[in-house]
C-alpha positions in Angstrom: 180.5 74.0 112.1 180.4 74.1 115.9 180.2 77.5 117.6 180.3 78.2 121.4 179.4 81.6 122.7 181.0 82.6 126.1 180.0 85.6 128.1 181.2 87.2 131.4 178.5 88.9 133.5 178.6 91.2 136.5 175.5 92.9 138.0 173.4 91.7 135.0 175.7 93.4 132.5 177.8 91.6 130.0 181.5 92.5 130.4 183.1 90.4 127.7 182.1 87.9 125.1 183.7 85.7 122.5 182.7 83.1 120.0 184.8 80.0 119.4 184.4 78.1 116.2 185.5 74.5 115.6 185.3 72.8 112.3 187.2 69.6 113.3 185.7 66.1 113.1 186.0 65.5 116.9 183.1 64.6 119.2 180.9 67.2 120.6 182.4 66.7 124.1 186.0 67.3 122.8 184.8 70.4 121.0 183.1 71.8 124.1 186.2 71.2 126.3 188.6 72.6 123.7 186.4 75.7 123.2 186.2 76.2 127.0 190.0 76.0 127.2 190.3 78.6 124.5 187.7 80.9 126.3 189.7 80.6 129.5 192.9 81.5 127.7 191.2 84.5 126.0 189.7 85.8 129.2 192.8 84.9 131.3 190.9 82.6 133.6 191.6 79.3 135.3 189.6 76.4 134.0 186.3 76.0 135.8 185.3 72.8 137.5 182.2 71.0 136.1 179.8 70.3 138.9 176.9 67.9 138.5 174.5 70.9 138.1 176.6 72.2 135.2 176.6 68.8 133.4 172.8 68.4 133.9 172.1 72.0 132.7 174.4 71.6 129.7 172.9 68.3 128.6 169.3 69.8 128.8 169.9 73.3 127.3 173.4 73.2 125.6 174.1 76.1 128.0 175.5 76.5 131.6 176.8 79.1 134.0 180.0 78.8 136.0 179.9 80.7 139.3 182.6 81.4 142.0 182.0 77.8 143.3 183.4 76.5 140.0 186.7 78.3 140.1 189.6 77.8 142.4 190.8 81.4 142.3 188.8 84.5 143.0 186.8 85.8 140.0 186.0 89.5 139.3 182.6 88.8 137.7 179.4 87.1 138.8 179.4 84.2 136.4 180.7 82.9 133.1 178.1 81.5 130.7 178.7 79.2 127.8 176.2 78.4 125.2 176.4 76.2 122.1 174.9 78.3 119.3 175.6 76.1 116.3 176.3 72.4 115.8 176.8 70.3 112.7 
C-alpha cells in the first residue's frame, strides 16, 4: 500500500489535509504524480511545478513543500506539503 498525505498551511496552521491511497502495481514515481493530481483535484488547485529543490527534497525525505513559486495561479495559503507516509 502506498499512501501520500497532503496538507495546506497558512500562518503555521493546517487548513486542509487528505490522504491518498494507491494499491496499484505502478512505479513509485507514477503513484506520486497520480496522488498529486488527485490532491489538486480534491483541493481545487492547479498542478504545481516541480522545481529542482522540490525534487531534491523529495528524494531525500519523501516530503516536499510547494510554495507560490510552484503555482501559476495565485494561492490562498502559504504552502502545500506532500509526504509519503507508507510504501510497499
